[in-house]
Every structure is written in structure tokens, then in C-alpha cells.
All heavy atoms as TSV, in Angstrom:
chain	resi	resn	atom	element	x	y	z
A	1	MET	N	N	6.911	6.240	11.256
A	1	MET	CA	C	7.178	4.819	11.114
A	1	MET	C	C	8.645	4.645	10.778
A	1	MET	O	O	9.162	5.278	9.890
A	1	MET	CB	C	6.309	4.258	9.979
A	1	MET	CG	C	6.535	2.807	9.685
A	1	MET	SD	S	5.256	2.214	8.574
A	1	MET	CE	C	6.265	1.344	7.418
A	2	ARG	N	N	9.284	3.811	11.478
A	2	ARG	CA	C	10.685	3.512	11.205
A	2	ARG	C	C	10.757	2.097	10.661
A	2	ARG	O	O	10.273	1.154	11.278
A	2	ARG	CB	C	11.483	3.643	12.490
A	2	ARG	CG	C	12.928	3.452	12.288
A	2	ARG	CD	C	13.649	3.686	13.560
A	2	ARG	NE	N	14.970	4.141	13.191
A	2	ARG	CZ	C	15.835	4.603	14.018
A	2	ARG	NH1	N	15.534	4.710	15.279
A	2	ARG	NH2	N	17.005	4.968	13.612
A	3	LEU	N	N	11.340	1.936	9.509
A	3	LEU	CA	C	11.388	0.619	8.896
A	3	LEU	C	C	12.526	-0.204	9.460
A	3	LEU	O	O	13.659	0.232	9.519
A	3	LEU	CB	C	11.567	0.742	7.377
A	3	LEU	CG	C	10.369	1.267	6.625
A	3	LEU	CD1	C	10.719	1.408	5.162
A	3	LEU	CD2	C	9.186	0.357	6.784
A	4	SER	N	N	12.187	-1.380	9.900
A	4	SER	CA	C	13.199	-2.356	10.283
A	4	SER	C	C	13.248	-3.380	9.153
A	4	SER	O	O	12.667	-3.175	8.098
A	4	SER	CB	C	12.806	-3.008	11.612
A	4	SER	OG	O	11.578	-3.684	11.460
A	5	ASP	N	N	13.905	-4.479	9.365
A	5	ASP	CA	C	13.921	-5.512	8.336
A	5	ASP	C	C	12.515	-6.020	8.047
A	5	ASP	O	O	12.197	-6.402	6.934
A	5	ASP	CB	C	14.806	-6.689	8.753
A	5	ASP	CG	C	16.270	-6.321	8.715
A	5	ASP	OD1	O	16.617	-5.333	8.038
A	5	ASP	OD2	O	17.061	-7.011	9.368
A	6	PHE	N	N	11.676	-6.028	9.053
A	6	PHE	CA	C	10.296	-6.455	8.901
A	6	PHE	C	C	9.400	-5.281	9.247
A	6	PHE	O	O	9.354	-4.844	10.386
A	6	PHE	CB	C	10.013	-7.645	9.825
A	6	PHE	CG	C	8.609	-8.138	9.738
A	6	PHE	CD1	C	8.178	-8.837	8.630
A	6	PHE	CD2	C	7.724	-7.904	10.760
A	6	PHE	CE1	C	6.873	-9.294	8.552
A	6	PHE	CE2	C	6.426	-8.358	10.696
A	6	PHE	CZ	C	5.996	-9.056	9.586
A	7	ALA	N	N	8.689	-4.740	8.259
A	7	ALA	CA	C	7.900	-3.531	8.464
A	7	ALA	C	C	6.488	-3.812	8.966
A	7	ALA	O	O	5.905	-2.985	9.635
A	7	ALA	CB	C	7.840	-2.723	7.171
A	8	GLY	N	N	5.921	-4.969	8.625
A	8	GLY	CA	C	4.574	-5.271	9.093
A	8	GLY	C	C	3.846	-6.227	8.185
A	8	GLY	O	O	4.423	-6.783	7.240
A	9	GLN	N	N	2.560	-6.418	8.481
A	9	GLN	CA	C	1.729	-7.313	7.709
A	9	GLN	C	C	0.420	-6.634	7.345
A	9	GLN	O	O	-0.062	-5.781	8.077
A	9	GLN	CB	C	1.365	-8.563	8.509
A	9	GLN	CG	C	2.488	-9.486	8.810
A	9	GLN	CD	C	2.014	-10.715	9.579
A	9	GLN	OE1	O	0.993	-10.695	10.248
A	9	GLN	NE2	N	2.777	-11.781	9.461
A	10	ILE	N	N	-0.136	-7.081	6.227
A	10	ILE	CA	C	-1.485	-6.697	5.823
A	10	ILE	C	C	-2.230	-8.002	5.605
A	10	ILE	O	O	-1.744	-8.881	4.884
A	10	ILE	CB	C	-1.478	-5.860	4.532
A	10	ILE	CG1	C	-0.725	-4.563	4.743
A	10	ILE	CG2	C	-2.905	-5.593	4.060
A	10	ILE	CD1	C	-0.566	-3.727	3.494
A	11	ALA	N	N	-3.391	-8.160	6.243
A	11	ALA	CA	C	-4.175	-9.386	6.103
A	11	ALA	C	C	-5.564	-9.062	5.565
A	11	ALA	O	O	-6.157	-8.041	5.931
A	11	ALA	CB	C	-4.286	-10.092	7.448
A	12	TYR	N	N	-6.047	-9.909	4.680
A	12	TYR	CA	C	-7.378	-9.773	4.092
A	12	TYR	C	C	-8.128	-11.085	4.253
A	12	TYR	O	O	-7.520	-12.162	4.220
A	12	TYR	CB	C	-7.290	-9.486	2.584
A	12	TYR	CG	C	-6.708	-8.162	2.212
A	12	TYR	CD1	C	-5.358	-8.047	1.916
A	12	TYR	CD2	C	-7.498	-7.034	2.145
A	12	TYR	CE1	C	-4.812	-6.833	1.567
A	12	TYR	CE2	C	-6.961	-5.812	1.790
A	12	TYR	CZ	C	-5.620	-5.721	1.501
A	12	TYR	OH	O	-5.073	-4.514	1.156
A	13	ASP	N	N	-9.432	-11.014	4.361
A	13	ASP	CA	C	-10.266	-12.200	4.285
A	13	ASP	C	C	-10.090	-12.803	2.885
A	13	ASP	O	O	-10.220	-12.089	1.888
A	13	ASP	CB	C	-11.730	-11.821	4.524
A	13	ASP	CG	C	-12.651	-13.004	4.367
A	13	ASP	OD1	O	-12.748	-13.800	5.311
A	13	ASP	OD2	O	-13.231	-13.151	3.275
A	14	LEU	N	N	-9.765	-14.082	2.810
A	14	LEU	CA	C	-9.447	-14.710	1.530
A	14	LEU	C	C	-10.613	-14.649	0.548
A	14	LEU	O	O	-10.426	-14.305	-0.616
A	14	LEU	CB	C	-9.006	-16.159	1.741
A	14	LEU	CG	C	-8.650	-16.932	0.468
A	14	LEU	CD1	C	-7.500	-16.259	-0.272
A	14	LEU	CD2	C	-8.314	-18.371	0.808
A	15	GLU	N	N	-11.806	-14.927	1.011
A	15	GLU	CA	C	-12.977	-14.919	0.117
A	15	GLU	C	C	-13.213	-13.528	-0.471
A	15	GLU	O	O	-13.434	-13.383	-1.676
A	15	GLU	CB	C	-14.210	-15.400	0.876
A	15	GLU	CG	C	-15.419	-15.595	-0.011
A	15	GLU	CD	C	-16.599	-16.182	0.741
A	15	GLU	OE1	O	-16.385	-17.086	1.590
A	15	GLU	OE2	O	-17.721	-15.725	0.483
A	16	GLU	N	N	-13.166	-12.504	0.354
A	16	GLU	CA	C	-13.364	-11.132	-0.130
A	16	GLU	C	C	-12.237	-10.712	-1.073
A	16	GLU	O	O	-12.477	-10.065	-2.090
A	16	GLU	CB	C	-13.459	-10.161	1.039
A	16	GLU	CG	C	-14.747	-10.281	1.810
A	16	GLU	CD	C	-14.850	-9.257	2.917
A	16	GLU	OE1	O	-14.274	-8.155	2.776
A	16	GLU	OE2	O	-15.494	-9.571	3.927
A	17	PHE	N	N	-11.002	-11.074	-0.733
A	17	PHE	CA	C	-9.861	-10.734	-1.580
A	17	PHE	C	C	-10.027	-11.361	-2.959
A	17	PHE	O	O	-9.815	-10.709	-3.982
A	17	PHE	CB	C	-8.556	-11.206	-0.930
A	17	PHE	CG	C	-7.333	-10.735	-1.660
A	17	PHE	CD1	C	-6.745	-9.531	-1.331
A	17	PHE	CD2	C	-6.781	-11.485	-2.679
A	17	PHE	CE1	C	-5.618	-9.070	-2.007
A	17	PHE	CE2	C	-5.656	-11.041	-3.361
A	17	PHE	CZ	C	-5.073	-9.839	-3.030
A	18	CYS	N	N	-10.424	-12.640	-2.991
A	18	CYS	CA	C	-10.603	-13.342	-4.273
A	18	CYS	C	C	-11.700	-12.706	-5.117
A	18	CYS	O	O	-11.572	-12.619	-6.342
A	18	CYS	CB	C	-10.899	-14.814	-4.034
A	18	CYS	SG	S	-9.481	-15.758	-3.430
A	19	LYS	N	N	-12.778	-12.251	-4.475
A	19	LYS	CA	C	-13.853	-11.568	-5.219
A	19	LYS	C	C	-13.348	-10.292	-5.872
A	19	LYS	O	O	-13.696	-9.981	-7.003
A	19	LYS	CB	C	-15.013	-11.212	-4.284
A	19	LYS	CG	C	-15.961	-12.328	-3.998
A	19	LYS	CD	C	-17.164	-11.762	-3.259
A	19	LYS	CE	C	-17.540	-12.660	-2.113
A	19	LYS	NZ	N	-18.594	-12.094	-1.274
A	20	ASP	N	N	-12.538	-9.543	-5.140
A	20	ASP	CA	C	-12.074	-8.241	-5.629
A	20	ASP	C	C	-10.871	-8.338	-6.569
A	20	ASP	O	O	-10.772	-7.577	-7.533
A	20	ASP	CB	C	-11.698	-7.340	-4.450
A	20	ASP	CG	C	-12.907	-6.926	-3.626
A	20	ASP	OD1	O	-14.049	-6.991	-4.141
A	20	ASP	OD2	O	-12.711	-6.540	-2.456
A	21	TYR	N	N	-9.948	-9.257	-6.308
A	21	TYR	CA	C	-8.672	-9.271	-7.027
A	21	TYR	C	C	-8.308	-10.609	-7.669
A	21	TYR	O	O	-7.291	-10.705	-8.341
A	21	TYR	CB	C	-7.526	-8.871	-6.081
A	21	TYR	CG	C	-7.770	-7.575	-5.375
A	21	TYR	CD1	C	-8.117	-7.549	-4.029
A	21	TYR	CD2	C	-7.673	-6.366	-6.051
A	21	TYR	CE1	C	-8.354	-6.356	-3.377
A	21	TYR	CE2	C	-7.906	-5.157	-5.404
A	21	TYR	CZ	C	-8.248	-5.155	-4.070
A	21	TYR	OH	O	-8.483	-3.976	-3.426
A	22	GLY	N	N	-9.088	-11.643	-7.420
A	22	GLY	CA	C	-8.726	-12.978	-7.888
A	22	GLY	C	C	-7.860	-13.663	-6.854
A	22	GLY	O	O	-7.394	-13.053	-5.896
A	23	HIS	N	N	-7.666	-14.957	-7.045
A	23	HIS	CA	C	-6.867	-15.718	-6.073
A	23	HIS	C	C	-5.407	-15.257	-6.133
A	23	HIS	O	O	-4.858	-15.078	-7.218
A	23	HIS	CB	C	-6.969	-17.222	-6.352
A	23	HIS	CG	C	-6.548	-18.040	-5.178
A	23	HIS	ND1	N	-5.218	-18.262	-4.877
A	23	HIS	CD2	C	-7.275	-18.656	-4.221
A	23	HIS	CE1	C	-5.155	-19.000	-3.786
A	23	HIS	NE2	N	-6.381	-19.258	-3.362
A	24	PRO	N	N	-4.769	-15.088	-4.985
A	24	PRO	CA	C	-3.407	-14.542	-4.960
A	24	PRO	C	C	-2.305	-15.537	-5.333
A	24	PRO	O	O	-1.154	-15.134	-5.503
A	24	PRO	CB	C	-3.247	-14.103	-3.507
A	24	PRO	CG	C	-4.136	-15.009	-2.740
A	24	PRO	CD	C	-5.320	-15.254	-3.645
A	25	HIS	N	N	-2.623	-16.814	-5.468
A	25	HIS	CA	C	-1.590	-17.822	-5.728
A	25	HIS	C	C	-0.762	-17.484	-6.971
A	25	HIS	O	O	-1.291	-17.274	-8.049
A	25	HIS	CB	C	-2.220	-19.207	-5.905
A	25	HIS	CG	C	-1.206	-20.275	-6.177
A	25	HIS	ND1	N	-0.390	-20.779	-5.190
A	25	HIS	CD2	C	-0.850	-20.897	-7.316
A	25	HIS	CE1	C	0.414	-21.678	-5.715
A	25	HIS	NE2	N	0.159	-21.776	-7.008
A	26	GLY	N	N	0.548	-17.397	-6.789
A	26	GLY	CA	C	1.458	-17.136	-7.897
A	26	GLY	C	C	1.482	-15.704	-8.407
A	26	GLY	O	O	2.094	-15.421	-9.430
A	27	ARG	N	N	0.831	-14.797	-7.696
A	27	ARG	CA	C	0.771	-13.394	-8.139
A	27	ARG	C	C	1.526	-12.499	-7.172
A	27	ARG	O	O	1.654	-12.801	-5.988
A	27	ARG	CB	C	-0.683	-12.944	-8.236
A	27	ARG	CG	C	-1.451	-13.763	-9.272
A	27	ARG	CD	C	-2.920	-13.419	-9.311
A	27	ARG	NE	N	-3.113	-12.010	-9.574
A	27	ARG	CZ	C	-4.232	-11.365	-9.245
A	27	ARG	NH1	N	-5.223	-11.985	-8.651
A	27	ARG	NH2	N	-4.354	-10.093	-9.506
A	28	LYS	N	N	2.008	-11.363	-7.688
A	28	LYS	CA	C	2.705	-10.366	-6.871
A	28	LYS	C	C	1.874	-9.091	-6.855
A	28	LYS	O	O	1.236	-8.733	-7.843
A	28	LYS	CB	C	4.090	-10.080	-7.440
A	28	LYS	CG	C	5.008	-11.283	-7.374
A	28	LYS	CD	C	6.366	-10.962	-7.944
A	28	LYS	CE	C	7.264	-12.178	-7.857
A	28	LYS	NZ	N	8.599	-11.896	-8.394
A	29	PHE	N	N	1.922	-8.389	-5.724
A	29	PHE	CA	C	1.116	-7.192	-5.529
A	29	PHE	C	C	1.981	-6.029	-5.054
A	29	PHE	O	O	3.071	-6.225	-4.520
A	29	PHE	CB	C	0.014	-7.464	-4.492
A	29	PHE	CG	C	-0.970	-8.505	-4.944
A	29	PHE	CD1	C	-0.726	-9.846	-4.720
A	29	PHE	CD2	C	-2.113	-8.136	-5.613
A	29	PHE	CE1	C	-1.622	-10.818	-5.148
A	29	PHE	CE2	C	-3.012	-9.093	-6.048
A	29	PHE	CZ	C	-2.769	-10.437	-5.817
A	30	THR	N	N	1.462	-4.816	-5.252
A	30	THR	CA	C	2.107	-3.591	-4.776
A	30	THR	C	C	1.185	-2.947	-3.742
A	30	THR	O	O	-0.025	-2.879	-3.949
A	30	THR	CB	C	2.352	-2.616	-5.943
A	30	THR	OG1	O	3.236	-3.250	-6.868
A	30	THR	CG2	C	2.957	-1.303	-5.472
A	31	PHE	N	N	1.761	-2.479	-2.647
A	31	PHE	CA	C	1.001	-1.815	-1.590
A	31	PHE	C	C	1.593	-0.446	-1.304
A	31	PHE	O	O	2.802	-0.275	-1.311
A	31	PHE	CB	C	1.041	-2.645	-0.296
A	31	PHE	CG	C	0.300	-3.937	-0.401
A	31	PHE	CD1	C	0.963	-5.094	-0.755
A	31	PHE	CD2	C	-1.055	-3.986	-0.159
A	31	PHE	CE1	C	0.287	-6.292	-0.861
A	31	PHE	CE2	C	-1.747	-5.176	-0.266
A	31	PHE	CZ	C	-1.077	-6.335	-0.616
A	32	GLU	N	N	0.699	0.508	-1.047
A	32	GLU	CA	C	1.095	1.833	-0.582
A	32	GLU	C	C	0.578	1.994	0.835
A	32	GLU	O	O	-0.611	1.841	1.088
A	32	GLU	CB	C	0.520	2.916	-1.485
A	32	GLU	CG	C	1.100	2.898	-2.876
A	32	GLU	CD	C	0.671	4.094	-3.715
A	32	GLU	OE1	O	-0.025	4.999	-3.204
A	32	GLU	OE2	O	1.031	4.113	-4.895
A	33	VAL	N	N	1.482	2.284	1.754
A	33	VAL	CA	C	1.141	2.437	3.163
A	33	VAL	C	C	1.545	3.842	3.590
A	33	VAL	O	O	2.693	4.246	3.394
A	33	VAL	CB	C	1.882	1.388	4.022
A	33	VAL	CG1	C	1.549	1.578	5.486
A	33	VAL	CG2	C	1.564	-0.017	3.552
A	34	THR	N	N	0.594	4.582	4.168
A	34	THR	CA	C	0.883	5.952	4.598
A	34	THR	C	C	0.930	6.018	6.119
A	34	THR	O	O	0.046	5.518	6.806
A	34	THR	CB	C	-0.186	6.922	4.054
A	34	THR	OG1	O	-0.187	6.840	2.628
A	34	THR	CG2	C	0.099	8.351	4.479
A	35	SER	N	N	1.987	6.646	6.617
A	35	SER	CA	C	2.173	6.842	8.052
A	35	SER	C	C	2.949	8.141	8.265
A	35	SER	O	O	3.960	8.369	7.606
A	35	SER	CB	C	2.949	5.657	8.638
A	35	SER	OG	O	3.209	5.869	9.995
A	36	ASP	N	N	2.470	8.970	9.175
A	36	ASP	CA	C	3.151	10.226	9.508
A	36	ASP	C	C	3.474	11.059	8.274
A	36	ASP	O	O	4.597	11.540	8.101
A	36	ASP	CB	C	4.431	9.954	10.307
A	36	ASP	CG	C	4.150	9.313	11.653
A	36	ASP	OD1	O	3.085	9.610	12.232
A	36	ASP	OD2	O	4.985	8.522	12.116
A	37	ALA	N	N	2.493	11.204	7.380
A	37	ALA	CA	C	2.588	12.035	6.174
A	37	ALA	C	C	3.612	11.535	5.156
A	37	ALA	O	O	4.046	12.271	4.289
A	37	ALA	CB	C	2.861	13.494	6.537
A	38	VAL	N	N	4.002	10.272	5.256
A	38	VAL	CA	C	4.911	9.663	4.284
A	38	VAL	C	C	4.240	8.419	3.724
A	38	VAL	O	O	3.690	7.613	4.473
A	38	VAL	CB	C	6.262	9.282	4.930
A	38	VAL	CG1	C	7.163	8.574	3.926
A	38	VAL	CG2	C	6.950	10.506	5.494
A	39	THR	N	N	4.277	8.268	2.395
A	39	THR	CA	C	3.760	7.065	1.757
A	39	THR	C	C	4.926	6.166	1.378
A	39	THR	O	O	5.868	6.612	0.731
A	39	THR	CB	C	2.929	7.416	0.509
A	39	THR	OG1	O	1.819	8.225	0.918
A	39	THR	CG2	C	2.414	6.174	-0.195
A	40	TYR	N	N	4.838	4.924	1.823
A	40	TYR	CA	C	5.840	3.899	1.535
A	40	TYR	C	C	5.254	2.957	0.495
A	40	TYR	O	O	4.125	2.488	0.661
A	40	TYR	CB	C	6.178	3.109	2.803
A	40	TYR	CG	C	6.707	3.962	3.925
A	40	TYR	CD1	C	5.850	4.597	4.822
A	40	TYR	CD2	C	8.071	4.143	4.085
A	40	TYR	CE1	C	6.333	5.385	5.850
A	40	TYR	CE2	C	8.574	4.926	5.115
A	40	TYR	CZ	C	7.701	5.545	5.984
A	40	TYR	OH	O	8.188	6.333	7.001
A	41	VAL	N	N	6.000	2.678	-0.567
A	41	VAL	CA	C	5.515	1.798	-1.624
A	41	VAL	C	C	6.334	0.508	-1.592
A	41	VAL	O	O	7.558	0.530	-1.734
A	41	VAL	CB	C	5.622	2.468	-3.010
A	41	VAL	CG1	C	5.089	1.544	-4.089
A	41	VAL	CG2	C	4.863	3.799	-3.017
A	42	PHE	N	N	5.624	-0.596	-1.387
A	42	PHE	CA	C	6.225	-1.925	-1.365
A	42	PHE	C	C	5.782	-2.670	-2.622
A	42	PHE	O	O	4.591	-2.705	-2.923
A	42	PHE	CB	C	5.757	-2.706	-0.130
A	42	PHE	CG	C	6.156	-2.084	1.178
A	42	PHE	CD1	C	5.375	-1.110	1.780
A	42	PHE	CD2	C	7.322	-2.473	1.806
A	42	PHE	CE1	C	5.736	-0.552	2.987
A	42	PHE	CE2	C	7.704	-1.914	3.020
A	42	PHE	CZ	C	6.913	-0.952	3.609
A	43	ALA	N	N	6.706	-3.272	-3.355
A	43	ALA	CA	C	6.373	-3.935	-4.614
A	43	ALA	C	C	6.772	-5.409	-4.596
A	43	ALA	O	O	7.632	-5.825	-3.818
A	43	ALA	CB	C	7.068	-3.228	-5.775
A	44	ASP	N	N	6.125	-6.145	-5.488
A	44	ASP	CA	C	6.405	-7.576	-5.683
A	44	ASP	C	C	6.191	-8.390	-4.407
A	44	ASP	O	O	6.973	-9.263	-4.058
A	44	ASP	CB	C	7.820	-7.800	-6.224
A	44	ASP	CG	C	8.012	-7.183	-7.591
A	44	ASP	OD1	O	7.008	-7.056	-8.332
A	44	ASP	OD2	O	9.138	-6.823	-7.931
A	45	ILE	N	N	5.075	-8.114	-3.729
A	45	ILE	CA	C	4.744	-8.799	-2.485
A	45	ILE	C	C	3.884	-10.021	-2.807
A	45	ILE	O	O	2.882	-9.923	-3.502
A	45	ILE	CB	C	3.965	-7.869	-1.526
A	45	ILE	CG1	C	4.705	-6.546	-1.329
A	45	ILE	CG2	C	3.687	-8.564	-0.203
A	45	ILE	CD1	C	6.064	-6.666	-0.728
A	46	VAL	N	N	4.294	-11.171	-2.294
A	46	VAL	CA	C	3.559	-12.423	-2.492
A	46	VAL	C	C	2.775	-12.724	-1.226
A	46	VAL	O	O	3.311	-12.633	-0.113
A	46	VAL	CB	C	4.540	-13.581	-2.798
A	46	VAL	CG1	C	3.809	-14.901	-2.922
A	46	VAL	CG2	C	5.332	-13.281	-4.064
A	47	GLY	N	N	1.506	-13.087	-1.390
A	47	GLY	CA	C	0.663	-13.397	-0.244
A	47	GLY	C	C	0.773	-14.846	0.183
A	47	GLY	O	O	1.036	-15.733	-0.624
A	48	ILE	N	N	0.552	-15.067	1.466
A	48	ILE	CA	C	0.524	-16.403	2.052
A	48	ILE	C	C	-0.911	-16.677	2.480
A	48	ILE	O	O	-1.495	-15.888	3.230
A	48	ILE	CB	C	1.452	-16.492	3.272
A	48	ILE	CG1	C	2.894	-16.188	2.879
A	48	ILE	CG2	C	1.342	-17.851	3.945
A	48	ILE	CD1	C	3.807	-15.937	4.057
A	49	VAL	N	N	-1.499	-17.758	1.991
A	49	VAL	CA	C	-2.865	-18.112	2.364
A	49	VAL	C	C	-2.802	-19.002	3.603
A	49	VAL	O	O	-2.109	-20.027	3.616
A	49	VAL	CB	C	-3.583	-18.837	1.210
A	49	VAL	CG1	C	-4.975	-19.290	1.639
A	49	VAL	CG2	C	-3.665	-17.937	-0.016
A	50	ARG	N	N	-3.538	-18.549	4.653
A	50	ARG	CA	C	-3.516	-19.289	5.911
A	50	ARG	C	C	-4.808	-19.024	6.672
A	50	ARG	O	O	-5.182	-17.865	6.869
A	50	ARG	CB	C	-2.317	-18.821	6.739
A	50	ARG	CG	C	-2.062	-19.577	7.985
A	50	ARG	CD	C	-0.825	-19.119	8.715
A	50	ARG	NE	N	-0.096	-18.111	7.959
A	50	ARG	CZ	C	0.924	-17.431	8.413
A	50	ARG	NH1	N	1.356	-17.628	9.610
A	50	ARG	NH2	N	1.527	-16.531	7.674
A	51	ALA	N	N	-5.494	-20.074	7.065
A	51	ALA	CA	C	-6.686	-19.991	7.934
A	51	ALA	C	C	-7.729	-19.009	7.400
A	51	ALA	O	O	-8.242	-18.176	8.136
A	51	ALA	CB	C	-6.275	-19.632	9.355
A	52	GLY	N	N	-8.037	-19.085	6.116
A	52	GLY	CA	C	-9.083	-18.232	5.549
A	52	GLY	C	C	-8.669	-16.797	5.300
A	52	GLY	O	O	-9.518	-15.942	5.045
A	53	GLU	N	N	-7.390	-16.514	5.391
A	53	GLU	CA	C	-6.883	-15.169	5.136
A	53	GLU	C	C	-5.738	-15.234	4.130
A	53	GLU	O	O	-5.103	-16.266	3.968
A	53	GLU	CB	C	-6.321	-14.526	6.402
A	53	GLU	CG	C	-7.341	-14.174	7.437
A	53	GLU	CD	C	-6.700	-13.438	8.602
A	53	GLU	OE1	O	-5.573	-13.773	9.010
A	53	GLU	OE2	O	-7.349	-12.509	9.102
A	54	VAL	N	N	-5.512	-14.116	3.477
A	54	VAL	CA	C	-4.281	-13.957	2.698
A	54	VAL	C	C	-3.473	-12.888	3.421
A	54	VAL	O	O	-3.978	-11.813	3.749
A	54	VAL	CB	C	-4.543	-13.617	1.214
A	54	VAL	CG1	C	-5.366	-12.360	1.055
A	54	VAL	CG2	C	-3.238	-13.496	0.447
A	55	ILE	N	N	-2.219	-13.221	3.722
A	55	ILE	CA	C	-1.364	-12.348	4.526
A	55	ILE	C	C	-0.168	-11.924	3.684
A	55	ILE	O	O	0.499	-12.754	3.070
A	55	ILE	CB	C	-0.888	-13.078	5.791
A	55	ILE	CG1	C	-2.109	-13.501	6.618
A	55	ILE	CG2	C	0.066	-12.197	6.601
A	55	ILE	CD1	C	-1.794	-14.473	7.719
A	56	PHE	N	N	0.064	-10.626	3.663
A	56	PHE	CA	C	1.192	-10.056	2.940
A	56	PHE	C	C	2.170	-9.493	3.965
A	56	PHE	O	O	1.786	-8.677	4.798
A	56	PHE	CB	C	0.728	-8.946	2.001
A	56	PHE	CG	C	-0.211	-9.424	0.932
A	56	PHE	CD1	C	-1.582	-9.374	1.116
A	56	PHE	CD2	C	0.278	-9.924	-0.258
A	56	PHE	CE1	C	-2.455	-9.813	0.125
A	56	PHE	CE2	C	-0.577	-10.367	-1.256
A	56	PHE	CZ	C	-1.946	-10.315	-1.057
A	57	GLU	N	N	3.407	-9.942	3.912
A	57	GLU	CA	C	4.440	-9.434	4.815
A	57	GLU	C	C	5.233	-8.350	4.099
A	57	GLU	O	O	5.757	-8.578	3.010
A	57	GLU	CB	C	5.360	-10.566	5.266
A	57	GLU	CG	C	4.635	-11.561	6.139
A	57	GLU	CD	C	5.548	-12.623	6.707
A	57	GLU	OE1	O	6.742	-12.659	6.352
A	57	GLU	OE2	O	5.050	-13.418	7.517
A	58	LEU	N	N	5.302	-7.182	4.705
A	58	LEU	CA	C	6.011	-6.040	4.134
A	58	LEU	C	C	7.387	-5.946	4.772
A	58	LEU	O	O	7.498	-5.780	5.986
A	58	LEU	CB	C	5.224	-4.758	4.367
A	58	LEU	CG	C	3.771	-4.786	3.899
A	58	LEU	CD1	C	3.088	-3.464	4.238
A	58	LEU	CD2	C	3.678	-5.085	2.425
A	59	CYS	N	N	8.420	-6.070	3.978
A	59	CYS	CA	C	9.800	-6.035	4.462
A	59	CYS	C	C	10.541	-4.858	3.832
A	59	CYS	O	O	10.205	-4.419	2.727
A	59	CYS	CB	C	10.528	-7.325	4.113
A	59	CYS	SG	S	9.777	-8.779	4.838
A	60	SER	N	N	11.552	-4.382	4.509
A	60	SER	CA	C	12.310	-3.243	3.999
A	60	SER	C	C	12.936	-3.540	2.637
A	60	SER	O	O	13.081	-2.646	1.814
A	60	SER	CB	C	13.373	-2.810	5.007
A	60	SER	OG	O	14.264	-3.869	5.266
A	61	GLU	N	N	13.273	-4.800	2.377
A	61	GLU	CA	C	13.869	-5.146	1.079
A	61	GLU	C	C	12.875	-4.990	-0.076
A	61	GLU	O	O	13.278	-4.896	-1.230
A	61	GLU	CB	C	14.428	-6.554	1.101
A	61	GLU	CG	C	13.374	-7.622	1.286
A	61	GLU	CD	C	13.956	-8.995	1.516
A	61	GLU	OE1	O	15.069	-9.099	2.049
A	61	GLU	OE2	O	13.269	-9.960	1.171
A	62	ASP	N	N	11.562	-4.940	0.232
A	62	ASP	CA	C	10.548	-4.764	-0.804
A	62	ASP	C	C	10.124	-3.307	-0.983
A	62	ASP	O	O	9.288	-2.994	-1.828
A	62	ASP	CB	C	9.300	-5.599	-0.444
A	62	ASP	CG	C	9.618	-7.069	-0.331
A	62	ASP	OD1	O	10.354	-7.578	-1.204
A	62	ASP	OD2	O	9.153	-7.708	0.626
A	63	LEU	N	N	10.706	-2.415	-0.196
A	63	LEU	CA	C	10.397	-0.991	-0.294
A	63	LEU	C	C	11.034	-0.412	-1.544
A	63	LEU	O	O	12.258	-0.481	-1.714
A	63	LEU	CB	C	10.913	-0.263	0.942
A	63	LEU	CG	C	10.618	1.233	1.014
A	63	LEU	CD1	C	9.123	1.489	1.151
A	63	LEU	CD2	C	11.372	1.843	2.193
A	64	VAL	N	N	10.217	0.118	-2.455
A	64	VAL	CA	C	10.759	0.643	-3.712
A	64	VAL	C	C	10.822	2.160	-3.748
A	64	VAL	O	O	11.607	2.729	-4.504
A	64	VAL	CB	C	9.990	0.113	-4.939
A	64	VAL	CG1	C	10.211	-1.378	-5.089
A	64	VAL	CG2	C	8.515	0.436	-4.865
A	65	CYS	N	N	10.005	2.839	-2.946
A	65	CYS	CA	C	10.110	4.307	-2.881
A	65	CYS	C	C	9.291	4.838	-1.717
A	65	CYS	O	O	8.447	4.144	-1.158
A	65	CYS	CB	C	9.692	4.960	-4.196
A	65	CYS	SG	S	7.941	5.009	-4.521
A	66	THR	N	N	9.586	6.076	-1.369
A	66	THR	CA	C	8.795	6.814	-0.388
A	66	THR	C	C	8.492	8.181	-0.987
A	66	THR	O	O	9.225	8.663	-1.850
A	66	THR	CB	C	9.555	7.012	0.941
A	66	THR	OG1	O	10.755	7.738	0.686
A	66	THR	CG2	C	9.897	5.681	1.591
A	67	ARG	N	N	7.406	8.775	-0.529
A	67	ARG	CA	C	7.065	10.118	-0.987
A	67	ARG	C	C	6.189	10.788	0.056
A	67	ARG	O	O	5.578	10.120	0.895
A	67	ARG	CB	C	6.373	10.075	-2.342
A	67	ARG	CG	C	5.045	9.360	-2.338
A	67	ARG	CD	C	4.396	9.412	-3.735
A	67	ARG	NE	N	3.148	8.714	-3.724
A	67	ARG	CZ	C	2.966	7.466	-4.095
A	67	ARG	NH1	N	3.991	6.753	-4.529
A	67	ARG	NH2	N	1.783	6.902	-4.058
A	68	LYS	N	N	6.144	12.084	-0.012
A	68	LYS	CA	C	5.292	12.853	0.892
A	68	LYS	C	C	3.835	12.547	0.562
A	68	LYS	O	O	3.440	12.561	-0.603
A	68	LYS	CB	C	5.589	14.349	0.724
A	68	LYS	CG	C	4.826	15.213	1.686
A	68	LYS	CD	C	5.203	16.657	1.525
A	68	LYS	CE	C	4.355	17.492	2.452
A	68	LYS	NZ	N	4.652	18.914	2.295
A	69	ALA	N	N	3.054	12.250	1.585
A	69	ALA	CA	C	1.636	11.933	1.383
A	69	ALA	C	C	0.874	13.207	1.047
A	69	ALA	O	O	1.260	14.308	1.447
A	69	ALA	CB	C	1.061	11.283	2.628
A	70	HIS	N	N	-0.215	13.056	0.349
A	70	HIS	CA	C	-1.055	14.205	-0.046
A	70	HIS	C	C	-1.975	14.605	1.062
A	70	HIS	O	O	-2.465	13.871	1.790
A	70	HIS	CB	C	-1.883	13.863	-1.278
A	70	HIS	CG	C	-1.050	13.460	-2.431
A	70	HIS	ND1	N	-0.508	14.363	-3.302
A	70	HIS	CD2	C	-0.623	12.241	-2.838
A	70	HIS	CE1	C	0.198	13.711	-4.212
A	70	HIS	NE2	N	0.131	12.416	-3.951
């Protein structure tokens, strides 16, 4: 995976997300994404609620570290 300014999106069903984590409004989240034996950690990601989903946009500016995947 080669990071550009925009690395990708993660989308969840809003109802399921709220059951598991609470409503995302006003909250920041951390995601770990593994690709090609490298784990990328994105922090302080704010979700956008749209059409029954919560969408998190992963950008290179939110990348806080990388490490070899286990």
C-alpha cells in the first residue's frame, strides 16, 4: 500500500457501530490497517454520518506510525 494524501475509507453500518461503540458524534477514533505485512496506525479520526453509515476517511496526515505486522 502506498499512502497518498488520501489513503482510503472505512464505513460501518451506523446502527451496529452505535451498539458496539456508541454514537460517533464529537468523538475521535484510532484505526489499525494492515496491508502487505505492514500495519498503519491512523489516530484522531472523526466519522461522518451519512445515509445510515458512519464513514471514516483515512488521510496520510492522520498516520501516526507504521510497524511490521505480526
